[in-house]
N, C-alpha and C positions, 0 to 999 in steps of 0.2 A: 331423043336426048343422047348425047355421047358420053362415054365413060369419063372423059375429061370434065364435062359439065357436071355430072353427078358428084364427082369427087370435089370439085370446086364448091358446089353448093353445100356438101357435107361439112367442108372446112369452114365456110362462111357461117353456117348455122352454129357450128361449134364456137366460133369467135363471138358471135352474138350472145350465145347462151352463157359463155364464161364471162363476158363483159357484164351481162345482167347479174350473174352470181356475185361478181366482185362489187357490185353496187349495194348488195344487201348485207345487213348486219345479221348476227346470229339470231337475234330476236325476230327479225324479218322472216327468217327461214321457218320459224314456228307458225307463221301466219298462212292463210289459205293461198293457193295458187288459183289459176283460172279454171281448173278442172274440179268439178264438184266432188267433195269428200276427201280431197287430198290437200295436205300442206305442201309448202314449197319443198320441204325435206323429202316428202314422198316422190314428188316429181323428179327431183335431182337424183334420188336413189334409182328411180326407174331409168333415167338417162344413162347413169353410170353402169347399171346392170345390162342395159341394152348394148353398150359398147363392148362389154365382155362377151355378151351372147353372140354378137356379130363376129367378134374375134374367134369364137369357137367355130363358126361356119368357115372362116378363112383357114383355120387349122384343118378342118375336114377337107376343104378344097385342095390344100397343099399336100396332105398325107394320104388322102383317099380313105381314111378311117372315119366312120360316122361319128359326128360330134355335134349333137343337137344344140339349139340355142338354149333351151331350158329342159330340165328333166320332166317337168309337168307344169300345167297351169297353176296348180296349187303351190309348187315350189317357187315359181316366178312371183306369185303374190306374196309369199312368205319372205322372199329375199328383199322385196321392196319395203315391207314393214320393218324388217330387221335393219336394212340399210338406212332407213330414215332416221334411225337412232344412233348411227355411227358417229363418234366424236371427230373422226377424220373425214367427214362427208365431203367437205370442200376439196380436199386433196384427192379423194377417190374420184370425184367428177373430173378433175383436171388430169389425173394420172391415167384413168381409163381411156380418156379421149386421146391422149398422147400415145398410149400403147396401141390403140386401134389404128391410128394413123401410121405408125411404124409397121404394123402387120400388113396394111394395104400397100405401103411402099415396097415391102420385101416380098410380096407374093409373086412367084414366077409367072411369066406371061401365060404359059399354057394352063396354069391352074385357074385362071379367071373363067374358063369355059367349063370347069367341073360343076356337076350338079349337086346342089345342097337343098335342104328343106327348111322353109321358114317356120316360125312359131304358129302360123295359121295353117300349116300343112301344105303349102304350095311348094312344088319342086321348081327351082329356078337355077340359073347359072350363077356362079359366084360374082359375076360381073354386075349383078343387080344389088349387091350389098352396099355399095356407095349410095345408091338411090334410097335404100332402106334407111341408111344412117342420115341422109339429107332430110328425109321426112321427119325423123325423130328430132334432130337438132334444130331445124328451122321452126317447126311447129311448136316445139316445147320451149324454144327461146321466147316465144310470145306468151305461151301458157304460164311461164314463170312469173309473169305480171310484175316485171321489174323495169318497165319502160320501153321494151322493144315492141314494135307494132308490125302488122302485116305489110304495110307499104315499104318497110325497111328490108324485107326479104328480097332476094334476087328476082328480077322479073322473069328470067328464064325458068327458075324454080317454080314460080307461081303458075306459069303456063303449063309446065310439066305436071304439076299437082292437079290442075284442072283436067288434063288428059287422063291421068291415072284414076282420079275419083269418078269422073264421068263414065269411064269404062266399067269400074267396079259397080257403080249404082245401076248401070244399064242391065246388069245381070240379076238384079234383085227387085223385089216389089217396091213400088213407090210411084209418084207422079211422073208423067212425061214432062220434060223441061227443055225449052230452047233457051240456052243461056248465052247472052251476048255481052262482051266487054269491048272496050275500045281497041283491043288487040286480038281478040279470039271470038270464035263461035263454036259452041259445044251443044250437042243434042243428047239428052238422056232419054233413052227409050224406056217407056213405063206405061202406066195405066192412063187411058184417055187421050184426048188431044193435047199436044205439047203446049205447055203454059209458057208464054214468053217472059223472060226475066232479063233485065238490062242493068248491069252493075259495073262499077269500077273493078279492075282486075283483082286487086288485093281483097276487096270486099267480097267478090265472087268466090275466091278461094276460101276465105274464112267461112262464108255461108255454106259452101258445099261440104265442108268437113265438120259443120255443126258448131262453129265458133262465133257466128254472127247471128244474133236473134233479131228478127224483124217480123212483126205480126202481119205486115202487108205481103210477105213472101210466102210461097207454098211451104207446107210442113214436110220436111224430109225425114226418112228413117235414120236411125243412128248410124254413123260411119264407124266401122271397126269397134 
């Protein structure tokens, strides 16, 4: 996947998320999203906080001064709880997305190769941040449960997501899977003989990240 692709997917995910947000009333925001234990307000606070956190990585890349995404996992969780109660939550989601887009536009070319550290402790180049944001916006646009579905996500994003999650799952315990879609073929190395699974592309992506439940499919460990 190219930097142009990942930025395009991040922007499209943002568009879908904001479109979904604009369809919801304030009362709707109090209701549950598709993630267990979270209201839509919690999800939106997480997305806005993520925009600011990725912005801190871009500042790190630009200045060379360490600027982590979050001070601690506990602070990250507390910020989501507090953010979910903000009266300006809608504006925060919109404004944080706009500011992150501006920061990406303004980052000098040489800074994209600077190394930063993700919230999971991975050292990556700043050029990976648009992909990180694309995953957040595209997946959570669906998690918001306001009408957006996985088939609406960019096809290239879904293929890249399968690549990403297949590689991640292949380094962790779980069943061996041979996943085939009309467009792709992915093998997850794991325990036992590979289990063949044939699904539409969008359904395969949703299943691999734990968003599609089907008792006929192998049980996968939690993703992230």
